[in-house]
N, C-alpha and C positions, 0 to 999 in steps of 0.2 A: 948812599945819602940817608941821614937819620930820619928825615921827613918821610921818605918812602918806606923805611923799615917800620916806623910807627904805624903808618896807614895800612901796610900789608897785614899787620896783626889784626886789623878789623875785617879783612876779607878772606883770610886764610887762618885755619886753626893753629894756634901757637904751639900746641902739643904734638900734633901730627904733621904740621907743615903742609897739610892738604886742604882742599876746599870743596865745599858743595855750594856751587853758585847757580842761581836760577835766573837766566835771562828772560825778561818779559818785555822785550823791545819789538816783538813780532807784529804788534798792531800797526806800526808805521809801514811795514812791508805788506802785510796781508789784510789789514782792516780790522773790523770788529769780530775777531775770531773767537770760537768757543774757548772758555777758560779765562779770557781777558776782558770780559764785558763789565765785570765789577772789580775794578782794580784794587779798591780798598780791601775788599774781602779776600782776594787772592794773595795780596801782599801780606796780610795778616796770617793767612794759612801757612804760607811757606816760611814765614818768620817763626811762627809757633812750632813748626816742624823741625826747626833747628838749622836751617840753611845758614851758611856763613855770610852770604851776600846775594843781592839781587842786581840785575842790570835793567835800567830804565832809561827812556828818553827824557829830556829835561822837562817837558810839559806834564809828565805823569808823576813826578816826584811829589807834588802837592796832594796826590790822591790817597795818601795814607802812610807814607814811609815814616816809621818811628813814632806814629801817633797812637798805635794800638799794639798791645802785646809786647813780645820780646823785641829787643833792639836787634838790628841787622845791618851789615855793611852795605854801603851804597856805591854802585858803579854806574856812572852816567855814560851812556853810549853816545859817541860823537858822529857816527856814520849813519847814512840813511839811503834807501832807495825803495821803490814800490814795485809790486808785482804788475802794475799797469804799464810800467816803462817797457819800451821795446827791448831794452837790455837790463833786466832786474839785477844783474851782477855788477852794474855800474854804481858803486858806492861813492857818495860825496859827503863832505863834512857839513853837518847841520847844527853843530854846537862847538864851542871852544872850551879849552881847558879852564880858562878864567870863569866862564859861565858855570861850569861844573863845580868849581871851588865855591862860588857864591851860593850854590844850592846845597852845599854841605857834603859833596862827594868825597868818599874815601879813596876812589880811584876812577879812572876813565877807561873806556874801551873804544877800539876802532876795528873796522872790518876791511880786510883785503882779500881780493880774489885773484890769485895768480893764474895767468892764462886767459883772463878776460880781456876784451879789446882795450879797455881803459886801465889796464894794470899799471902803466907808467905813472899816470896821474895819482892813482891810489898810493903808490909807493912814495911819490913826492909829497903828498898830503901827510902820509905817516911820518916822514922825516921831520916835518914841521911840528907835528904833535909831540914827537919824542923830545924835541928841543924844549918845548913849553913844559912838558912833564918834568924834565930835569931841572928846569928853572924853578918850578914851584914845589918840587919834592912830591909829586903825585905819581903813584904807581900806574903803569899802563898795561892793560890786558889787550893783546893783539889777537883778534879772531881771524885766522888766516886759513884759506882753503884752496885746493886746486880745482878751478872751475873754468872750463873753456872747451871749445870744440875739440873732440878727439882725446880729451884728457880723462883718465880714470881717476875719479875722486877718492878712491880707496887704495890706490897703489902705494905701497910703502915708500918707493923712491920719490914720488911726487909729494907725499905727506912730509917726508923727511926734508925735502927742498923747502916746503912752506915753513917748517920749523926753523930751518937755518936762516931763511930770509928774516923772519921775525926776530930771531936772536941777534943777527947782525945789525938790524935796524935799531935795537936797543929796548926791546920789550922786557918787561918785568915778569909777566906771565903770558903764556901762550895757550890759546884754545884752537884745536884743529880736529880733523876727522880721526877716528880710530881705524887702523888698517885691517882690522878683522881678526887678528891673532896676536897673542901676547908676545911671541918671539920677535915678530917684526916690530912691534911697538917698543919692546925693550931696547932694541938697537937704536931706534929713533931717540928715545929718552936719554940713553947713555951718552949719545953724541952731542947732547944739548946741555948748556950750563944754566938754562932757565926752566922753571917748573912748567910742565906741559899737562894741561887738562884736556880731556876728550869732550867733544860735542855730543849732545844727546841724540841729535838727528831726528828722523821721523818717529812718530809715536809707535811704540812696540809694546809687547806684553810686559807685565810687572816683573816676572821672574827673568825673562830674557834680558831686559834692560839691566837689572841688577847683576846678572851674571857677567855681562860685558864690562860693567864698571868694576866688578871684583877683579876680573882678569887684568884690566888696565892698571889698577892700583898695584896688584901683585907684580906687574912688569916694571914698576917704578914710576907710574903716572902720579900726578899731583892732585888727582881728583876729577871732578866732572863739572861741566857747564851744561845743565840739562833744563830745557825750556818746556816744549810741548809734552815731553815725557814726564813732566812734573805737574804743570798747571792745568793740563787737560785731563788729569785723573779725576775719578769720581770723588776722591778724598785726597786733595793735594797735600794736606798736612800729614796724613798717615804715610803717604808715599815718600815724602821728604824725610820723615823720621827713619824710614827703612833705608833710604840712601845714606843718611848719616851713620847708621849702624854699620853699613858695609864699608864706607870710605874711612871713617874715623875709628871704628871699634873692631873692624876685622870680622864681622859676623858673616856667616854663610847666608847667601841671598834668601833661601827659603825661611830660615830662622828670622832674618831681618823683617820679612813680610809678616810673619806670625807674631813678631814682637817677643819671641822667647828664644834665648841662646841655646 
């Protein structure tokens, strides 16, 4: 669909077809966490660092998106749950595609946890979102993870299952866990017709994070959706610049951090 193609160019680099996306929807789940206390400042920092897009909940869009510094793609997140819920993996829809369009979104995203007790409802909700995205020509980023009792969240087989479910639902982009090695990830990506980006996960060291991202891109990944590993850095702008050098320019991680090829 031409509408989706036009909008995807705002959230993925048109030269590399890869993306550096910074989700900043964590406050809904975790509260006033470090890095997201001044949303206007952090949005400006990751924008100036060169990120292709950010992910926000609808109420935060007014906090500074496109008002300062460089323009950046906007993905409005439609799913929500809180860490106070007896089942934090139970994601429900808290926004609609039409609301996101009214806010100026270039795309929307939803969250699905395969293996969670309410998996069936999350899949049903996702099907409705896909229908609306196709109606309006809005790209859909599906964030999908293996999460449930007795499930290994990093097992290649379960990650591959997540990717296949998102693809068959009608996702335009997929975010999921990295299985830990490029060989396993390459098999997952090769079997999928939709771009697959890896989640940043828990905060890790600068070099370690960039090395994982380098390996995922070399294996055929479409980039990274990195949240806490970006906005909780001492200098988010500088770290996002390093991310972009690795994902888009093919720099070695150490050189990317130093700013010298």
